[in-house]
C-alpha positions as CSV (number, residue, x, y, z in Angstrom):
1,X,73.1,106.7,86.2
2,X,74.7,109.8,87.6
3,X,77.3,111.5,85.8
4,X,80.9,111.0,87.1
5,X,82.6,113.7,89.1
6,X,85.9,115.0,88.0
7,X,88.4,112.6,89.3
8,X,90.9,115.5,90.2
9,X,88.2,117.3,92.5
10,X,88.3,115.1,95.6
11,X,89.9,115.9,98.7
12,X,90.9,112.4,99.8
13,X,91.7,109.1,97.7
14,X,91.3,105.8,99.5
15,X,93.4,102.8,97.8
16,X,92.2,99.1,98.4
17,X,95.1,97.2,97.5
18,X,97.5,100.1,97.8
19,X,100.6,98.3,97.6
20,X,100.2,97.0,94.3
21,X,103.0,98.3,91.6
22,X,100.2,100.0,89.3
23,X,98.2,101.2,92.3
24,X,101.3,102.8,93.8
25,X,101.8,105.2,90.9
26,X,98.5,106.3,91.2
27,X,98.9,106.9,95.1
28,X,102.0,109.3,94.4
29,X,100.0,111.0,91.6
30,X,97.5,112.1,93.9
31,X,99.8,112.7,97.0
32,X,102.0,115.0,94.5
33,X,98.8,116.8,93.5
34,X,98.4,117.7,97.4
35,X,95.4,115.5,98.1
36,X,95.0,113.2,101.3
37,X,95.8,109.6,100.4
38,X,95.5,106.5,102.3
39,X,94.6,102.9,102.0
40,X,94.6,99.2,102.8
41,X,96.6,96.2,101.6
42,X,96.5,92.8,103.0
43,X,100.3,92.3,104.0
44,X,103.4,94.7,104.3
45,X,105.9,94.9,101.6
46,X,108.8,96.9,100.8
47,X,106.5,99.0,98.6
48,X,104.0,99.6,101.3
49,X,106.7,100.6,103.8
50,X,108.2,103.1,101.2
51,X,104.6,104.7,100.8
52,X,104.5,104.8,104.7
53,X,107.8,106.8,104.8
54,X,106.2,108.9,102.3
55,X,103.7,109.9,105.0
56,X,100.8,107.7,103.5
57,X,98.8,105.8,106.2
58,X,98.0,102.3,105.4
59,X,96.3,99.6,107.3
60,X,96.7,95.7,107.0
61,X,93.5,94.4,108.6
62,X,90.1,94.2,106.7
63,X,88.4,96.2,109.6
64,X,86.0,99.1,109.0
65,X,86.8,100.8,112.3
66,X,90.4,101.3,111.1
67,X,89.4,103.3,108.1
68,X,90.8,107.1,108.2
69,X,88.0,109.3,109.6
70,X,86.1,112.1,108.0
71,X,85.8,110.6,104.6
72,X,82.5,111.0,102.9
73,X,81.2,110.1,99.4
74,X,81.5,114.1,98.6
75,X,85.1,114.3,99.4
76,X,86.4,110.9,99.1
77,X,87.3,108.7,95.9
78,X,87.8,104.8,96.5
79,X,90.2,103.2,94.0
80,X,90.4,99.5,94.0
81,X,92.5,96.7,92.0
82,X,90.7,93.7,90.7
83,X,93.2,91.5,92.7
84,X,91.1,92.3,96.0
85,X,88.7,89.6,97.0
86,X,84.9,90.2,96.5
87,X,84.0,89.7,100.1
88,X,86.4,92.4,101.4
89,X,84.5,94.2,104.1
90,X,86.2,97.6,103.7
91,X,85.4,97.6,100.0
92,X,81.8,96.6,100.7
93,X,81.6,99.2,103.3
94,X,82.4,102.0,100.6
95,X,79.9,100.5,98.2
96,X,77.0,100.3,100.7
97,X,77.8,103.7,101.9
98,X,77.3,105.4,98.4
99,X,81.1,106.0,97.8
100,X,82.3,106.2,94.2
101,X,84.2,103.3,93.7
102,X,86.5,102.8,90.6
103,X,88.8,100.4,89.4
104,X,92.7,101.5,89.0
105,X,92.2,101.2,85.3
106,X,89.3,103.5,85.2
107,X,91.2,106.4,87.0
108,X,94.0,106.1,84.7
109,X,91.8,106.2,81.9
110,X,90.4,109.3,82.9
111,X,93.8,110.8,83.6
112,X,94.7,110.0,79.8
113,X,91.5,111.7,78.6
114,X,93.1,115.1,79.7
115,X,96.6,114.6,78.7
116,X,98.5,113.6,75.5
117,X,98.9,109.9,76.0
118,X,101.6,107.6,75.2
119,X,100.7,104.0,75.9
120,X,102.8,100.8,75.8
121,X,100.8,97.7,75.6
122,X,102.1,93.9,75.2
123,X,102.3,90.7,77.0
124,X,105.8,91.3,77.8
125,X,108.4,94.3,77.4
126,X,105.9,97.0,78.4
127,X,107.5,97.9,81.6
128,X,110.9,98.5,80.3
129,X,109.7,100.4,77.2
130,X,107.2,102.5,79.1
131,X,109.8,103.0,81.9
132,X,112.6,104.1,79.1
133,X,110.0,106.4,77.4
134,X,109.0,108.1,80.9
135,X,112.8,108.6,81.5
136,X,113.6,109.9,78.0
137,X,110.6,112.2,78.3
138,X,111.9,113.8,81.6
139,X,115.3,113.7,80.4
140,X,114.5,115.9,77.6
141,X,112.4,118.2,80.0
142,X,108.9,117.4,78.4
143,X,106.1,118.1,80.6
144,X,105.3,114.5,81.4
145,X,104.0,112.0,83.9
146,X,105.0,108.4,83.6
147,X,102.8,105.6,85.8
148,X,105.0,102.4,85.5
149,X,104.5,99.0,86.3
150,X,108.1,98.6,87.7
151,X,110.6,100.5,89.8
152,X,113.0,102.8,87.6
153,X,116.5,102.3,88.8
154,X,117.3,106.0,87.9
155,X,114.6,107.4,90.1
156,X,114.0,104.7,92.5
157,X,110.1,104.9,91.9
158,X,107.3,103.9,89.6
159,X,106.2,107.4,89.1
160,X,108.3,109.9,87.0
161,X,106.9,113.5,86.9
162,X,108.2,116.5,85.0
163,X,104.6,118.1,84.3
164,X,101.0,117.4,83.4
165,X,100.6,117.9,79.8
166,X,101.8,114.1,78.7
167,X,101.1,110.9,80.4
168,X,103.1,107.8,79.8
169,X,101.2,104.5,80.9
170,X,101.6,101.0,80.7
171,X,98.5,99.5,78.9
172,X,97.6,96.4,80.8
173,X,95.7,93.6,79.0
174,X,94.6,92.0,82.2
175,X,90.8,92.4,82.8
176,X,90.7,94.4,79.5
177,X,91.9,97.4,81.5
178,X,93.7,99.1,78.5
179,X,90.5,99.4,76.6
180,X,89.9,102.3,79.3
181,X,92.9,104.4,78.0
182,X,92.9,107.3,75.4
183,X,96.2,106.7,73.7
184,X,97.5,109.6,71.0
185,X,100.6,107.5,70.6
186,X,100.8,103.8,71.4
187,X,103.5,100.7,71.1
188,X,102.4,97.2,70.9
189,X,105.5,94.8,72.0
190,X,103.9,91.4,71.9
191,X,100.6,89.5,71.8
192,X,101.9,86.1,73.2
193,X,98.7,84.4,74.8
194,X,98.1,85.3,78.4
195,X,95.3,85.7,80.9
196,X,93.2,83.1,79.1
197,X,91.3,82.8,82.5
198,X,89.9,86.3,81.7
199,X,89.9,86.0,77.7
200,X,88.9,82.1,77.5
201,X,90.9,81.8,74.2
202,X,93.9,83.3,72.1
203,X,91.2,84.8,69.4
204,X,89.6,86.7,72.2
205,X,92.8,87.7,73.4
206,X,94.0,88.9,70.1
207,X,90.6,90.8,69.3
208,X,91.4,93.0,72.5
209,X,94.8,93.8,71.4
210,X,93.0,95.0,68.1
211,X,90.4,97.0,70.1
212,X,93.3,98.8,71.9
213,X,94.9,99.5,68.4
214,X,92.0,101.1,67.1
215,X,92.0,103.5,70.2
216,X,94.7,105.5,68.6
217,X,93.3,108.4,66.4
218,X,94.4,108.2,62.8
219,X,96.5,111.5,63.0
220,X,98.3,109.8,66.3
221,X,101.0,107.3,65.8
222,X,100.9,103.4,66.4
223,X,104.1,101.2,66.8
224,X,103.7,97.5,66.4
225,X,106.3,95.0,66.8
226,X,106.9,93.6,63.3
227,X,105.2,90.4,62.6
228,X,102.1,90.9,65.0
229,X,98.6,90.4,63.7
230,X,97.4,93.9,64.3
231,X,94.8,95.1,61.6
232,X,94.9,99.0,62.4
233,X,97.3,101.2,60.3
234,X,100.6,101.1,61.9
235,X,104.3,101.5,61.7
236,X,106.7,98.5,62.5
237,X,109.7,98.1,64.6
238,X,112.2,95.4,65.4
239,X,115.4,94.4,67.0
240,X,117.3,93.4,63.8
241,X,114.9,92.7,61.2
242,X,114.3,95.2,58.7
243,X,111.2,97.5,59.6
244,X,110.2,101.0,59.8
245,X,112.3,101.4,62.9
246,X,115.1,99.0,63.6
247,X,118.5,98.3,64.9
248,X,121.4,97.2,62.6
249,X,125.2,96.6,63.4
250,X,124.1,95.3,66.8
251,X,127.2,94.4,68.9
252,X,128.3,93.7,72.5
253,X,131.1,96.0,73.5
254,X,132.4,95.8,77.3
255,X,129.3,94.0,78.6
256,X,126.9,96.5,76.8
257,X,125.0,96.5,73.5
258,X,125.8,99.2,70.8
259,X,123.6,99.7,67.8
260,X,122.7,101.9,65.1
261,X,118.7,103.0,64.8
262,X,117.5,102.8,61.2
263,X,114.3,105.2,61.0
264,X,112.1,106.0,57.7
265,X,114.3,109.3,57.6
266,X,117.8,108.5,58.8
267,X,120.4,106.3,60.3
268,X,121.2,107.5,63.5
269,X,124.6,105.7,64.7
270,X,126.2,104.4,68.0
271,X,123.5,104.2,70.7
272,X,124.7,102.6,73.8
273,X,122.3,100.4,76.0
274,X,123.6,98.9,79.2
275,X,120.7,96.4,79.6
276,X,121.4,92.8,78.5
277,X,119.7,91.0,75.9
278,X,118.7,91.6,72.2
279,X,115.0,91.9,73.5
280,X,116.0,95.0,75.4
281,X,117.4,96.4,72.3
282,X,113.9,95.9,70.7
283,X,112.3,97.8,73.7
284,X,114.9,100.6,73.2
285,X,114.0,100.8,69.5
286,X,110.3,101.2,70.2
287,X,111.0,103.9,73.0
288,X,113.4,105.7,70.8
289,X,111.1,105.8,67.8
290,X,108.4,107.4,70.1
291,X,110.9,110.0,71.6
292,X,111.6,111.0,67.9
293,X,107.8,111.5,67.3
294,X,107.8,113.6,70.3
295,X,110.5,115.8,69.0
296,X,113.3,114.8,71.3
297,X,116.6,115.4,69.3
298,X,118.7,112.3,68.4
299,X,121.6,114.1,70.5
300,X,119.4,114.0,73.6
301,X,117.9,110.5,73.0
302,X,121.9,109.2,72.5
303,X,122.9,110.8,75.9
304,X,119.7,109.5,77.9
305,X,119.8,106.1,76.7
306,X,123.3,105.7,77.5
307,X,122.4,106.7,81.0
308,X,119.4,104.6,81.5
309,X,119.8,102.1,84.3
310,X,116.6,99.9,83.5
311,X,114.0,98.5,85.9
312,X,114.4,96.8,89.1
313,X,113.6,92.9,88.8
314,X,114.2,93.2,85.1
315,X,117.6,91.5,84.9
316,X,118.9,92.9,88.0
317,X,122.6,91.7,88.3
318,X,125.1,91.4,90.8
319,X,128.6,90.0,90.8
320,X,130.4,88.9,94.2
321,X,134.0,88.9,95.2
322,X,133.8,84.9,95.2
323,X,132.9,85.1,91.5
324,X,129.4,84.2,91.7
325,X,126.8,86.2,89.8
326,X,123.2,86.6,90.9
327,X,120.5,87.9,88.6
328,X,116.8,88.8,89.6
329,X,114.1,89.0,86.7
330,X,110.3,89.5,86.9
331,X,109.8,86.8,84.1
332,X,106.5,84.8,84.7
333,X,105.5,83.9,81.0
334,X,107.5,81.2,78.9
335,X,108.5,83.7,76.4
336,X,110.0,86.1,78.9
337,X,111.7,83.1,80.5
338,X,113.4,82.3,77.3
339,X,114.6,85.8,77.3
340,X,116.1,85.9,80.5
341,X,117.8,82.6,80.3
342,X,119.0,83.2,77.0
343,X,120.4,86.6,78.1
344,X,122.4,84.5,81.0
345,X,123.7,82.1,78.3
346,X,124.7,85.0,76.1
347,X,126.8,86.9,78.7
348,X,128.1,83.8,80.4
349,X,128.0,80.9,78.0
350,X,130.4,78.7,79.9
351,X,129.2,79.1,83.8
352,X,126.7,76.6,85.3
353,X,123.2,78.1,85.9
354,X,120.9,77.3,88.4
355,X,117.4,78.8,88.0
356,X,114.8,79.3,91.0
357,X,111.5,79.8,89.4
358,X,108.0,80.8,91.0
359,X,105.0,80.0,88.8
360,X,102.5,82.8,89.1
361,X,98.7,81.8,89.0
362,X,97.5,78.1,88.7
363,X,95.7,79.0,85.5
364,X,99.0,80.3,83.6
365,X,100.7,77.3,85.1
366,X,98.1,75.0,83.6
367,X,97.6,76.7,80.2
368,X,101.4,77.1,79.4
369,X,102.6,74.2,81.5
370,X,104.7,72.4,78.4
371,X,106.1,75.8,77.2
372,X,107.3,76.5,80.7
373,X,108.8,73.1,80.8
374,X,110.7,73.8,77.5
375,X,111.7,77.3,78.5
376,X,113.2,76.1,81.9
377,X,115.2,73.2,80.5
378,X,117.7,75.6,79.2
379,X,118.9,75.9,82.6
380,X,121.5,73.5,84.1
381,X,119.7,72.6,87.4
382,X,116.2,73.9,88.6
383,X,114.3,74.7,91.7
384,X,110.6,75.1,91.3
385,X,108.9,77.1,94.0
386,X,105.2,76.6,95.0
387,X,102.8,78.3,92.8
388,X,101.9,81.7,93.9
389,X,98.3,82.1,93.6
390,X,97.7,85.9,93.7
391,X,94.0,86.2,93.1
392,X,93.2,82.4,92.4
393,X,92.0,79.4,94.3
394,X,94.0,76.3,93.8
395,X,93.3,74.2,90.9
396,X,93.2,70.3,91.6
397,X,96.3,68.5,90.4
398,X,98.0,71.9,89.3
399,X,101.2,72.1,91.3
400,X,104.7,72.8,91.1
401,X,105.5,69.1,91.4
402,X,103.2,68.4,88.5
403,X,105.1,70.9,86.4
404,X,108.5,69.6,87.5
405,X,107.5,66.1,86.0
406,X,107.4,67.6,82.7
407,X,110.8,69.2,82.8
408,X,113.7,67.2,81.2
409,X,116.5,68.1,83.6
410,X,118.7,65.9,85.5
411,X,118.2,67.8,88.6
412,X,115.0,69.6,89.5
413,X,113.6,70.3,92.9
414,X,110.4,71.5,94.4
415,X,110.5,73.7,97.4
416,X,108.5,76.2,99.5
417,X,109.5,79.9,99.5
418,X,110.4,79.5,103.1
419,X,112.9,76.7,102.4
420,X,114.2,78.1,99.3
421,X,117.5,79.8,100.5
422,X,118.2,76.6,102.5
423,X,117.7,74.6,99.2
424,X,119.9,76.8,97.2
425,X,122.8,76.5,99.5
426,X,122.9,73.0,98.7
427,X,123.5,73.6,94.8
428,X,126.7,74.3,93.1
429,X,126.5,77.3,90.5
430,X,128.4,80.0,89.0
431,X,125.0,82.0,88.0
432,X,122.0,82.1,90.1
433,X,118.9,83.3,88.4
434,X,115.5,84.0,90.5
435,X,112.6,84.5,88.6
436,X,108.9,84.9,88.8
437,X,106.1,87.7,89.4
438,X,104.9,86.7,92.9
439,X,106.6,87.1,96.4
440,X,109.8,85.5,95.1
441,X,111.3,89.0,95.4
442,X,111.5,88.6,99.3
443,X,114.5,86.1,98.7
444,X,116.6,89.0,97.1
445,X,118.2,90.6,100.3
446,X,118.8,87.3,102.0
447,X,120.4,86.0,98.8
448,X,122.7,89.1,98.6
449,X,123.6,88.8,102.3
450,X,124.5,85.0,101.8
451,X,126.6,85.5,98.9
452,X,128.4,88.4,100.4
453,X,129.2,86.3,103.6
454,X,130.2,83.5,101.0
């Protein structure tokens, strides 16, 4: 087997699945370094349009004749996401013509080998925590690059750059991708079962997180949410339960959270967080703990946290002149749905909640159907969209109508994405919550336009 060439020495980078949220951060990284980047995706999205506006050529037909000319195995690295089909002609063309073809996780792993890496893992919480950590490092002028799985509201991008010495990455457990990383510091936010289509059962899933924990060197820093079954030596954190790092005196003041941070060495008072929900206080505790370990002063952390605006599609909230409230969130796991709905209930305890949920993956819907049902029952009314398949083929009898039958609510409807807005308009509500990780985000602008007209 030939030794792999340094990934930074290619002239061209071709991305298969270029519009993926994790892929596009790498696209911007190589574009920023001065290389030529281009790629393929199945369909145009707001993110691919944004990349095209940044002068990045993208094709949407699986046709070899459309590939950018002048690319050779010597001058071009091919990067792909596992979400693309195995029979994709473009991918197989590059394989058959002896190009080096790497998964996104392999490329990210190579970048972390040559930088001081801060990695955030977990079934949920990792996007907000890593985005906040990347934001704080840039705010403190540390020479860092953050590769994010969401769009930072502060910077309107999933790629935050202020130098090459430190990398901040989301450590994705899908396909065991995070085991390719070389973390010097790491956070594990949660280990709730997920991706059982990959892991088979929870035991193997948890083993993978323990393998990731063991990647952190002895002189590094591993921070784990208190109560998780992680065997490697680590420090703990929590939202309000006593731990090595935790929040106390948590209070809601003028629609924002305020809290004091307790560390092994001191209590730092009066942090301000504009994101809703105690789960976001917990995310902030983790990011602040790593910020302190990186030498950022409490004063800078105070100011940075108060100016942090969050991540798009992580409880994005708009209030309209007619009094209606619209919230959009990426939640696609029962625990995340609980957090989103409970945050709505805490902020608006007496308002009628209509939830619109798009299940993501047939296997996840099948494996967690009862838990999804119990989470969604916390709404007043519910619209279930058809399951978003992503990389999967349908599973017989696993449908949104099947899931709906498990949900004990007086009003549950099933709708296609195309009919969703029309269905929403037939409901009376005070708060509208749209949730899911598929293409439900295409409803965002039409809903805003409708509520503004209303």
